[in-house]
N, C-alpha and C positions, 0 to 999 in steps of 0.2 A: 422479609425482603426489604432491601434498602430503598430509601426514597431518592437518594442522589446516585446517579449513574455516570461513570466515566465512558464517554462515547466518541465515535468517529464515523465518518462516512467512507465507504470503501467499494471498490470493484473486487469481486471475488474471482479467484482463479479456478479453472477446472482441475479436477483430480490429476489428470495427466501432466499438466504444467507444474502443479505443486510437487508431484513425484519426481519430475526431472530436476526441478530446483532443489528438492531435498537430497537427491543423489549428488548434485554439485556441492551442496553444503557439506556433505560427507567428505568429499575430496578436499574442499577448502579447510575444513576443521583438522584434517590430518596433517596440515602444514604447521600446526602448532602455534599459530598467532593467538594473541590474547583478545579474542573476540567472543561476545555472547551471541551465539547463533540462534536464529529463529526456528522454532519447531515447524516442520513442513505443513502440518495442518493449520498453522496460523499465518501462512504466507498469503498476502493480499496486496492490493495497491490502494493506499490511502488517498482519498480525494480531499478530505478536510477533517481536521481534528476539532471536535466540538468541546472537549473537556467535560466538566461536571454539568449534568442537566438534571432537572427534576423528573421523576418517573411520570408524573401526570402530564408532562409536556411532550411525551413521545408521540401521541397521535397528531398533534399540530406540526411537529417536526417532520413526521412521515408525509403529511399532506403537503408541506413545503417541498420536500424532496420529490414528491410525485410531480409537482409543477415544474421543478428544475429538470428532472430526468426526461419528462415529455417534450422538453424544448430541444432535445437532441435525438438524432436517429441512432438506431443500433449500428454497431460496427465491429470489426475484428481487429485484434492487435496481436502482434507476435512479441513474446518475451525472449530477449536474446542479449548476449554480451554481459560482461561484468565490469564494474567500475567502483571507485571509491566516491563517496558523496560526503560533503559538498565538493571537495576537490582532492586530487591525488596527493598533494603535498601536505595536507592536514586532514587525513581521513577520520571520519566519525562513524561512517556507515559503509558496509560492503553491500552493493546493490546489483540487481539485474536490470537491464535496460528494456526499453520498448521501442519497436520499429518506428520510423519517422511518421508514417501515416497514422499509426495507432496513437503515438504521442500527441499529435495534433488533435485528434479526436478526443483524447483524454483531457487535454488542456481546455478545449471548448466545453466538455462535460463538467469539468471542475468549476469553470467559470459560471456555468448555468446553475449548478448546485449552490455555489457561493452566493449568487444573486438571490436565489430563492430563500436561502437561509438568512440573508441580511434582512429580508422582508419580515422575518419572525424574530428579529432581535439579535442575531449573531453578528459579530464584527468581521471585518474583512481580514484576510491573512496578508499582511504586508510583505511577506517573504516571497510570495508568488508560488505557483505550482510547478513542480518538476516531476514528470512521470518516472517512477522507478519502483521496484519491488525490493524492500529491505530484506537482505539475507542475514545480516548480523550487525551488531554494534561494536565498534572498536573500543576496548577498555583501556589499552595502553599500547605504546609503540612496539612492544615485544613481538617479534615475528612478522612485522609488517613488510619488511623487505622481501621475504620469501613469498608472501601473499601477493605483493605488488608484481613480482616476476611472473607468478602464475597467471594473474589477471592480464598482464600484457601479452602473454603467449596464447591466451585462450579468448581473446577479444572476438566478439561476434558469434560465439557459439549459440545456436538456437535452443530454446527450452520448451517452446510450445506456442500454439495459437489458441486464443480464446475469443469467443463470441461475447461481446459485452451487450447484454440485454437489459440489465438492471443495475441499480446501486443498492447497497445495503447500509442500514443504520446498525452499527455494531456496538455492543457493550463490552468493555474491557475490564476484567477483574484482575488486579495485580496480585499475584501470589508468589511465594518464595520460589517455587519450582518453575515459575514463568507465568505469563498472562494466560487467562482463559477468556476466549471470545464467544459471545452469544449474539446471534443475529436477532434484532428486535423487529425487523421488517424490511421489505424490499420496495423499491419504486422503479417501475419499468420505463425504459426508453421508448421513444416512438418507433413504430414499425417501419 
């Protein structure tokens, strides 16, 4: 077992939302754009990328996550709509969005998690948090026009509602066939 782990903190999506997004990825991939699509079982919402950590630091990180998560109350969010991220004119990511109330709650949760992790030595993310679910990463401009047309005509489509009750510390193992994610632990939000 490796001593260094590539990790991130995430909100997991329920099976129904992942299935609906997976079906949408199927429709999007049929358009032929040069995009590396995310496997439906890997769909999640990243709160903070931690990078490489030492295996022995996992308990302390989980303790910090518990403090950050407990600072926020449980909430629901609806995943809906499609967009390019960071902007439509220079897309790097195809993403699904989050409803306004859910996005506000996610931003507050991400901030609480970040503050708790700063206390155990992690730096702040200067780019700021933007709530989205990555569906695919754009590899080249090939087929982007057709993908853009589809996204414009299907804006606002709902994919599912999730109850956010915890955050997960996730290990990511990069493999040729795609990343494999393993949850190392959860931290629950306040009731």
